[in-house]
N, C-alpha and C positions, 0 to 999 in steps of 0.2 A: 504494500500499499503504499502511496508518494505520503509524503510529507507534508505537512497542512501547512496553506500560504497565509498570512496576514492578510485580515479580512479587508484591508484599505484594497488592497489586488485586485482588479477586477479582469477574471478569466474571461477571454472569447470564444474558448472554445473552437481551436484551429481545426480543423477536417483531418487533421493527419495525426491529431492526438484522441480522437474517436473511435471508442470502437463497441461491440455489441456483448453487454455483459450478461449472464443465464445469471435469473436469480431464483427459478424453480423448475423440476419436471414435475408430472404427473399421468402416471401412464405414455399417450402418446402426445402430452401437449407440454408443450416449453410456455415461458414467462420471462421475457427478456426487457434490458432497458438499454438509450444508447449513455454513455459513462462518457466522461471526458478523463483522459488519463493526467491530463496534467496535472487540474485542481483536483479532483477525488469528485467528481458531482455528478449524478444523473439528470442528464441534460431533457431526456423525452420521460413520459409517463411509462409503467408498466404497459408487456400487450402482450396479451397470450394468446400462442398460435397451438392449433390443432389441425391433427394429419386423419 
């Protein structure tokens, strides 16, 4: 996990620092969120996809 940054620093979530983070799995469903590796915050709301 990345080191927390001072709250005065505003992260613009650069495209190259974004990744999809798996939150949970259940049977054939996955819950994911887009996560910023630079500041360590979730950018989008969790989304569940099922096959």
